[in-house]
Biopython code that builds the backbone (N, CA, C, O; Angstrom):
import numpy as np
from Bio.PDB.StructureBuilder import StructureBuilder

atoms = [
    (1, "UNK", "N", (85.858, 162.383, 142.525)),
    (1, "UNK", "CA", (85.562, 162.624, 141.364)),
    (1, "UNK", "C", (85.540, 163.987, 140.701)),
    (1, "UNK", "O", (84.540, 164.676, 140.903)),
    (2, "UNK", "N", (86.197, 164.310, 140.184)),
    (2, "UNK", "CA", (85.755, 165.959, 139.859)),
    (2, "UNK", "C", (84.463, 166.292, 138.951)),
    (2, "UNK", "O", (83.787, 165.637, 138.157)),
    (3, "UNK", "N", (84.437, 167.403, 139.357)),
    (3, "UNK", "CA", (83.176, 167.722, 138.008)),
    (3, "UNK", "C", (83.182, 167.412, 136.425)),
    (3, "UNK", "O", (82.116, 167.674, 135.867)),
    (4, "UNK", "N", (84.026, 166.987, 135.759)),
    (4, "UNK", "CA", (84.142, 167.248, 134.594)),
    (4, "UNK", "C", (84.762, 165.564, 133.972)),
    (4, "UNK", "O", (84.917, 165.086, 132.849)),
    (5, "UNK", "N", (84.977, 165.072, 135.350)),
    (5, "UNK", "CA", (84.537, 163.593, 135.469)),
    (5, "UNK", "C", (83.484, 163.482, 135.894)),
    (5, "UNK", "O", (82.886, 162.923, 134.975)),
    (6, "UNK", "N", (82.766, 163.637, 136.719)),
    (6, "UNK", "CA", (81.504, 163.278, 136.565)),
    (6, "UNK", "C", (80.425, 163.049, 135.259)),
    (6, "UNK", "O", (79.634, 162.231, 134.788)),
    (7, "UNK", "N", (80.960, 164.294, 135.059)),
    (7, "UNK", "CA", (80.132, 164.510, 133.856)),
    (7, "UNK", "C", (80.839, 163.959, 132.416)),
    (7, "UNK", "O", (79.986, 164.296, 131.595)),
    (8, "UNK", "N", (81.642, 163.471, 131.856)),
    (8, "UNK", "CA", (82.175, 162.710, 130.872)),
    (8, "UNK", "C", (81.911, 161.142, 131.566)),
    (8, "UNK", "O", (81.655, 160.398, 130.619)),
    (9, "UNK", "N", (81.879, 160.363, 132.867)),
    (9, "UNK", "CA", (81.293, 159.917, 133.316)),
    (9, "UNK", "C", (80.029, 159.145, 132.934)),
    (9, "UNK", "O", (79.857, 157.974, 132.596)),
    (10, "UNK", "N", (79.028, 160.395, 133.132)),
    (10, "UNK", "CA", (77.938, 160.277, 132.907)),
    (10, "UNK", "C", (77.140, 160.174, 131.202)),
    (10, "UNK", "O", (76.064, 159.686, 130.853)),
    (11, "UNK", "N", (78.239, 160.876, 130.421)),
    (11, "UNK", "CA", (78.307, 161.310, 128.837)),
    (11, "UNK", "C", (77.778, 159.601, 128.626)),
    (11, "UNK", "O", (76.768, 159.012, 128.243)),
    (12, "UNK", "N", (78.919, 159.318, 129.050)),
    (12, "UNK", "CA", (79.629, 157.786, 128.408)),
    (12, "UNK", "C", (78.391, 156.147, 128.850)),
    (12, "UNK", "O", (78.210, 154.951, 128.619)),
    (13, "UNK", "N", (77.934, 157.217, 129.533)),
    (13, "UNK", "CA", (76.707, 155.558, 129.446)),
    (13, "UNK", "C", (75.693, 155.583, 129.156)),
    (13, "UNK", "O", (74.731, 156.351, 129.146)),
    (14, "UNK", "N", (76.237, 153.626, 128.619)),
    (14, "UNK", "CA", (75.516, 153.338, 127.812)),
    (14, "UNK", "C", (74.053, 153.121, 127.194)),
    (14, "UNK", "O", (73.463, 153.207, 126.117)),
    (15, "UNK", "N", (73.738, 152.649, 129.093)),
    (15, "UNK", "CA", (72.004, 152.809, 129.093)),
    (15, "UNK", "C", (71.659, 153.239, 129.804)),
    (15, "UNK", "O", (72.075, 153.057, 130.948)),
    (16, "UNK", "N", (70.733, 154.023, 129.503)),
    (16, "UNK", "CA", (69.786, 154.865, 130.424)),
    (16, "UNK", "C", (68.392, 153.669, 130.460)),
    (16, "UNK", "O", (67.780, 152.909, 129.710)),
    (17, "UNK", "N", (68.422, 154.162, 131.975)),
    (17, "UNK", "CA", (67.054, 152.922, 132.211)),
    (17, "UNK", "C", (66.359, 153.152, 133.674)),
    (17, "UNK", "O", (67.138, 153.914, 134.246)),
    (18, "UNK", "N", (65.338, 152.882, 134.505)),
    (18, "UNK", "CA", (64.241, 153.508, 135.446)),
    (18, "UNK", "C", (64.817, 151.996, 136.551)),
    (18, "UNK", "O", (65.101, 150.812, 136.372)),
    (19, "UNK", "N", (64.760, 152.726, 137.408)),
    (19, "UNK", "CA", (64.113, 151.891, 138.791)),
    (19, "UNK", "C", (63.095, 152.351, 139.634)),
    (19, "UNK", "O", (62.762, 153.536, 139.671)),
    (20, "UNK", "N", (62.647, 151.578, 140.229)),
    (20, "UNK", "CA", (61.490, 152.426, 141.588)),
    (20, "UNK", "C", (62.130, 152.877, 142.797)),
    (20, "UNK", "O", (63.346, 153.017, 142.933)),
    (21, "UNK", "N", (61.323, 153.079, 143.594)),
    (21, "UNK", "CA", (61.260, 154.134, 144.510)),
    (21, "UNK", "C", (59.942, 154.159, 145.399)),
    (21, "UNK", "O", (58.796, 154.187, 144.952)),
    (22, "UNK", "N", (60.160, 154.149, 146.193)),
    (22, "UNK", "CA", (58.606, 153.685, 147.376)),
    (22, "UNK", "C", (59.209, 155.511, 148.327)),
    (22, "UNK", "O", (60.280, 156.017, 148.661)),
    (23, "UNK", "N", (57.646, 155.904, 148.397)),
    (23, "UNK", "CA", (58.176, 156.542, 149.121)),
    (23, "UNK", "C", (56.570, 157.278, 149.813)),
    (23, "UNK", "O", (55.855, 157.247, 148.812)),
    (24, "UNK", "N", (55.778, 157.836, 150.867)),
    (24, "UNK", "CA", (55.039, 157.456, 152.232)),
    (24, "UNK", "C", (54.261, 158.519, 151.624)),
    (24, "UNK", "O", (54.752, 159.638, 151.776)),
    (25, "UNK", "N", (52.926, 158.445, 150.827)),
    (25, "UNK", "CA", (52.406, 159.500, 150.165)),
    (25, "UNK", "C", (51.147, 159.497, 151.647)),
    (25, "UNK", "O", (50.279, 158.626, 151.704)),
    (26, "UNK", "N", (51.252, 160.430, 152.559)),
    (26, "UNK", "CA", (49.595, 160.671, 153.601)),
    (26, "UNK", "C", (49.417, 159.167, 153.677)),
    (26, "UNK", "O", (48.371, 158.520, 153.722)),
    (27, "UNK", "N", (50.863, 158.702, 153.681)),
    (27, "UNK", "CA", (50.418, 156.711, 155.237)),
    (27, "UNK", "C", (50.193, 155.724, 154.181)),
    (27, "UNK", "O", (49.936, 154.535, 154.371)),
    (28, "UNK", "N", (50.317, 156.343, 152.995)),
    (28, "UNK", "CA", (50.393, 155.309, 151.766)),
    (28, "UNK", "C", (52.010, 155.066, 151.655)),
    (28, "UNK", "O", (52.779, 155.790, 152.286)),
    (29, "UNK", "N", (52.476, 154.016, 150.824)),
    (29, "UNK", "CA", (53.148, 153.444, 150.211)),
    (29, "UNK", "C", (53.061, 154.178, 148.848)),
    (29, "UNK", "O", (51.903, 154.347, 148.466)),
    (30, "UNK", "N", (53.943, 154.606, 148.109)),
    (30, "UNK", "CA", (53.714, 154.714, 146.801)),
    (30, "UNK", "C", (54.696, 154.208, 145.656)),
    (30, "UNK", "O", (55.829, 154.391, 146.101)),
    (31, "UNK", "N", (54.745, 153.871, 144.881)),
    (31, "UNK", "CA", (56.543, 153.305, 143.907)),
    (31, "UNK", "C", (55.887, 154.488, 143.017)),
    (31, "UNK", "O", (54.739, 154.890, 142.827)),
    (32, "UNK", "N", (57.314, 154.886, 142.517)),
    (32, "UNK", "CA", (57.359, 156.054, 141.626)),
    (32, "UNK", "C", (59.065, 155.513, 141.038)),
    (32, "UNK", "O", (60.019, 155.046, 141.659)),
    (33, "UNK", "N", (58.826, 155.898, 139.328)),
    (33, "UNK", "CA", (59.905, 154.914, 138.542)),
    (33, "UNK", "C", (60.832, 156.784, 138.637)),
    (33, "UNK", "O", (60.541, 157.931, 138.298)),
    (34, "UNK", "N", (62.123, 156.014, 139.371)),
    (34, "UNK", "CA", (63.101, 156.809, 138.353)),
    (34, "UNK", "C", (63.618, 156.520, 137.723)),
    (34, "UNK", "O", (63.409, 155.331, 137.482)),
    (35, "UNK", "N", (64.715, 157.166, 136.862)),
    (35, "UNK", "CA", (65.773, 157.863, 135.660)),
    (35, "UNK", "C", (67.385, 156.903, 136.580)),
    (35, "UNK", "O", (67.668, 157.146, 137.753)),
    (36, "UNK", "N", (67.954, 156.180, 135.964)),
    (36, "UNK", "CA", (68.897, 156.270, 135.600)),
    (36, "UNK", "C", (69.933, 155.721, 135.119)),
    (36, "UNK", "O", (69.811, 154.681, 134.470)),
    (37, "UNK", "N", (71.293, 156.353, 135.352)),
    (37, "UNK", "CA", (72.580, 156.010, 134.028)),
    (37, "UNK", "C", (73.246, 155.614, 135.770)),
    (37, "UNK", "O", (72.800, 155.924, 136.874)),
    (38, "UNK", "N", (74.723, 154.651, 135.285)),
    (38, "UNK", "CA", (75.195, 153.671, 135.978)),
    (38, "UNK", "C", (74.652, 153.159, 136.780)),
    (38, "UNK", "O", (75.505, 152.469, 137.338)),
    (39, "UNK", "N", (73.299, 152.952, 137.476)),
    (39, "UNK", "CA", (73.262, 152.761, 138.527)),
    (39, "UNK", "C", (73.053, 153.888, 140.004)),
    (39, "UNK", "O", (73.095, 153.652, 141.211)),
    (40, "UNK", "N", (72.861, 154.937, 139.355)),
    (40, "UNK", "CA", (72.442, 156.329, 140.055)),
    (40, "UNK", "C", (71.528, 156.520, 139.549)),
    (40, "UNK", "O", (71.177, 156.186, 138.417)),
    (41, "UNK", "N", (70.833, 157.284, 140.586)),
    (41, "UNK", "CA", (69.585, 158.450, 139.949)),
    (41, "UNK", "C", (69.881, 159.238, 139.578)),
    (41, "UNK", "O", (70.921, 159.762, 139.978)),
    (42, "UNK", "N", (68.995, 159.866, 138.423)),
    (42, "UNK", "CA", (69.716, 161.136, 137.904)),
    (42, "UNK", "C", (68.112, 161.868, 137.412)),
    (42, "UNK", "O", (67.058, 161.462, 136.922)),
    (43, "UNK", "N", (68.853, 163.540, 138.017)),
    (43, "UNK", "CA", (67.538, 164.554, 137.627)),
    (43, "UNK", "C", (67.591, 165.427, 137.463)),
    (43, "UNK", "O", (68.743, 165.771, 137.728)),
    (44, "UNK", "N", (66.773, 166.598, 136.985)),
    (44, "UNK", "CA", (66.747, 167.292, 136.499)),
    (44, "UNK", "C", (66.110, 168.082, 137.796)),
    (44, "UNK", "O", (64.969, 167.797, 138.160)),
    (45, "UNK", "N", (66.786, 168.960, 138.398)),
    (45, "UNK", "CA", (66.522, 170.189, 139.424)),
    (45, "UNK", "C", (65.324, 168.886, 140.839)),
    (45, "UNK", "O", (65.764, 168.083, 141.662)),
    (46, "UNK", "N", (64.021, 169.204, 140.558)),
    (46, "UNK", "CA", (63.546, 168.034, 141.323)),
    (46, "UNK", "C", (62.927, 167.611, 140.853)),
    (46, "UNK", "O", (62.126, 167.009, 141.569)),
    (47, "UNK", "N", (62.727, 167.518, 139.628)),
    (47, "UNK", "CA", (61.943, 166.041, 138.513)),
    (47, "UNK", "C", (62.828, 165.326, 138.983)),
    (47, "UNK", "O", (63.931, 165.663, 138.552)),
    (48, "UNK", "N", (62.864, 164.390, 139.753)),
    (48, "UNK", "CA", (63.062, 162.527, 139.203)),
    (48, "UNK", "C", (62.486, 161.761, 139.630)),
    (48, "UNK", "O", (63.007, 160.648, 139.705)),
    (49, "UNK", "N", (60.915, 161.986, 140.205)),
    (49, "UNK", "CA", (60.049, 160.600, 140.436)),
    (49, "UNK", "C", (59.252, 161.167, 139.309)),
    (49, "UNK", "O", (59.209, 162.328, 138.901)),
    (50, "UNK", "N", (58.526, 159.921, 138.827)),
    (50, "UNK", "CA", (57.625, 160.302, 137.301)),
    (50, "UNK", "C", (57.033, 158.643, 137.420)),
    (50, "UNK", "O", (57.601, 157.553, 137.494)),
    (51, "UNK", "N", (55.374, 159.150, 137.392)),
    (51, "UNK", "CA", (54.341, 157.621, 137.582)),
    (51, "UNK", "C", (54.686, 156.370, 136.286)),
    (51, "UNK", "O", (54.418, 155.188, 136.499)),
    (52, "UNK", "N", (55.122, 156.701, 135.350)),
    (52, "UNK", "CA", (55.546, 155.588, 134.475)),
    (52, "UNK", "C", (56.765, 155.371, 133.653)),
    (52, "UNK", "O", (57.357, 156.312, 133.126)),
    (53, "UNK", "N", (57.120, 154.201, 133.549)),
    (53, "UNK", "CA", (58.719, 153.698, 133.349)),
    (53, "UNK", "C", (59.113, 154.130, 132.100)),
    (53, "UNK", "O", (60.162, 153.696, 131.623)),
    (54, "UNK", "N", (58.468, 154.874, 131.534)),
    (54, "UNK", "CA", (59.089, 155.730, 130.126)),
    (54, "UNK", "C", (59.633, 156.943, 130.351)),
    (54, "UNK", "O", (60.854, 157.012, 130.213)),
    (55, "UNK", "N", (58.800, 158.330, 130.795)),
    (55, "UNK", "CA", (59.285, 159.431, 131.552)),
    (55, "UNK", "C", (59.964, 159.035, 132.346)),
    (55, "UNK", "O", (60.423, 160.100, 132.759)),
    (56, "UNK", "N", (60.534, 158.099, 133.070)),
    (56, "UNK", "CA", (62.224, 157.662, 134.296)),
    (56, "UNK", "C", (62.784, 157.372, 132.956)),
    (56, "UNK", "O", (63.872, 157.924, 132.795)),
    (57, "UNK", "N", (62.416, 156.745, 132.047)),
    (57, "UNK", "CA", (64.229, 156.747, 131.101)),
    (57, "UNK", "C", (64.378, 157.676, 130.283)),
    (57, "UNK", "O", (65.502, 158.074, 129.975)),
    (58, "UNK", "N", (62.867, 158.372, 129.605)),
    (58, "UNK", "CA", (63.686, 159.706, 128.651)),
    (58, "UNK", "C", (64.343, 160.640, 129.631)),
    (58, "UNK", "O", (65.485, 160.937, 129.281)),
    (59, "UNK", "N", (63.780, 161.415, 131.232)),
    (59, "UNK", "CA", (64.643, 161.484, 132.007)),
    (59, "UNK", "C", (65.800, 161.500, 132.309)),
    (59, "UNK", "O", (66.349, 162.428, 132.902)),
    (60, "UNK", "N", (66.530, 160.071, 131.797)),
    (60, "UNK", "CA", (67.714, 159.923, 132.297)),
    (60, "UNK", "C", (68.633, 159.791, 130.571)),
    (60, "UNK", "O", (69.833, 160.064, 130.557)),
    (61, "UNK", "N", (68.019, 159.423, 129.424)),
    (61, "UNK", "CA", (68.026, 159.856, 128.162)),
    (61, "UNK", "C", (68.451, 161.936, 128.166)),
    (61, "UNK", "O", (69.190, 162.503, 127.361)),
    (62, "UNK", "N", (67.924, 162.385, 128.967)),
    (62, "UNK", "CA", (68.224, 163.782, 128.467)),
    (62, "UNK", "C", (69.260, 164.304, 129.148)),
    (62, "UNK", "O", (69.901, 165.280, 128.758)),
    (63, "UNK", "N", (69.603, 163.291, 130.848)),
    (63, "UNK", "CA", (70.512, 163.821, 131.523)),
    (63, "UNK", "C", (71.704, 163.469, 130.794)),
    (63, "UNK", "O", (72.532, 164.380, 130.787)),
    (64, "UNK", "N", (72.115, 162.200, 130.046)),
    (64, "UNK", "CA", (72.877, 161.776, 129.492)),
    (64, "UNK", "C", (73.229, 163.135, 127.800)),
    (64, "UNK", "O", (74.266, 163.287, 127.154)),
    (65, "UNK", "N", (72.696, 163.404, 127.740)),
    (65, "UNK", "CA", (72.459, 163.917, 125.943)),
    (65, "UNK", "C", (72.987, 165.432, 127.062)),
    (65, "UNK", "O", (74.122, 165.820, 126.786)),
    (66, "UNK", "N", (72.474, 166.011, 127.892)),
    (66, "UNK", "CA", (72.825, 167.154, 128.602)),
    (66, "UNK", "C", (74.295, 167.093, 128.767)),
    (66, "UNK", "O", (74.974, 167.980, 128.251)),
    (67, "UNK", "N", (75.034, 165.830, 129.648)),
    (67, "UNK", "CA", (76.097, 165.008, 130.476)),
    (67, "UNK", "C", (77.035, 165.438, 128.831)),
    (67, "UNK", "O", (77.838, 166.371, 128.867)),
    (68, "UNK", "N", (76.876, 164.894, 127.901)),
    (68, "UNK", "CA", (77.894, 164.487, 126.498)),
    (68, "UNK", "C", (77.559, 165.667, 125.780)),
    (68, "UNK", "O", (78.453, 165.830, 124.951)),
    (69, "UNK", "N", (76.270, 167.040, 125.642)),
    (69, "UNK", "CA", (77.171, 169.007, 124.796)),
    (69, "UNK", "C", (77.837, 169.255, 125.711)),
    (69, "UNK", "O", (78.820, 169.953, 125.458)),
    (70, "UNK", "N", (77.585, 168.724, 127.483)),
    (70, "UNK", "CA", (78.660, 170.250, 128.172)),
    (70, "UNK", "C", (79.548, 169.578, 128.241)),
    (70, "UNK", "O", (80.272, 170.085, 129.098)),
    (71, "UNK", "N", (80.289, 168.129, 127.624)),
    (71, "UNK", "CA", (81.431, 166.961, 127.821)),
    (71, "UNK", "C", (82.355, 168.403, 126.438)),
    (71, "UNK", "O", (83.508, 168.823, 126.538)),
    (72, "UNK", "N", (81.379, 168.766, 125.403)),
    (72, "UNK", "CA", (82.194, 168.495, 123.774)),
    (72, "UNK", "C", (82.187, 170.182, 123.828)),
    (72, "UNK", "O", (82.593, 170.864, 122.888)),
    (73, "UNK", "N", (81.529, 170.872, 125.391)),
    (73, "UNK", "CA", (82.148, 172.493, 125.378)),
    (73, "UNK", "C", (82.932, 172.137, 125.569)),
    (73, "UNK", "O", (83.977, 172.293, 124.937)),
    (74, "UNK", "N", (82.704, 171.298, 126.838)),
    (74, "UNK", "CA", (84.471, 171.617, 127.907)),
    (74, "UNK", "C", (85.797, 171.097, 127.408)),
    (74, "UNK", "O", (86.870, 171.319, 127.967)),
    (75, "UNK", "N", (85.566, 170.081, 125.839)),
    (75, "UNK", "CA", (86.051, 169.576, 124.983)),
    (75, "UNK", "C", (86.861, 168.529, 125.987)),
    (75, "UNK", "O", (88.069, 168.303, 125.916)),
    (76, "UNK", "N", (85.949, 167.948, 126.926)),
    (76, "UNK", "CA", (86.944, 167.033, 127.559)),
    (76, "UNK", "C", (86.943, 165.497, 126.386)),
    (76, "UNK", "O", (86.375, 165.400, 125.299)),
    (77, "UNK", "N", (87.512, 164.803, 126.873)),
    (77, "UNK", "CA", (88.002, 163.932, 125.812)),
    (77, "UNK", "C", (87.102, 162.107, 125.967)),
    (77, "UNK", "O", (87.339, 161.220, 126.786)),
    (78, "UNK", "N", (86.290, 162.125, 125.061)),
    (78, "UNK", "CA", (85.619, 161.450, 125.821)),
    (78, "UNK", "C", (85.278, 160.139, 124.902)),
    (78, "UNK", "O", (85.296, 160.442, 123.709)),
    (79, "UNK", "N", (85.020, 158.978, 125.105)),
    (79, "UNK", "CA", (85.128, 158.259, 123.627)),
    (79, "UNK", "C", (83.554, 156.995, 124.415)),
    (79, "UNK", "O", (83.180, 156.361, 125.402)),
    (80, "UNK", "N", (83.247, 157.372, 123.075)),
    (80, "UNK", "CA", (81.571, 156.827, 123.401)),
    (80, "UNK", "C", (81.350, 155.283, 122.362)),
    (80, "UNK", "O", (80.280, 154.675, 122.379)),
]
sb = StructureBuilder()
sb.init_structure("model")
sb.init_model(0)
sb.init_chain("A")
sb.init_seg("    ")
for serial, (resi, resn, name, xyz) in enumerate(atoms, 1):
    if name == "N":
        sb.init_residue(resn, " ", resi, " ")
    sb.init_atom(name, np.array(xyz, "f"), 0.0, 1.0, " ", f" {name:<3s}", serial, name[0])
structure = sb.get_structure()
């Protein structure tokens, strides 16, 4: 997939949602929430895991919005 195709792929995602990941922290298993679009974890820089589901969904929505802005800047032909 080209960069432009990836931007369009995420920009046209119908639903932003959250999933969980588990990570070992100081010997304990800790569950975090992650934002998802089209089955993939999305994030900004190193900020990808959250304490609450709402934070994770908001991250996915912001990522989708950023992709939509970039798609329009690149004049990509996308259908919402």
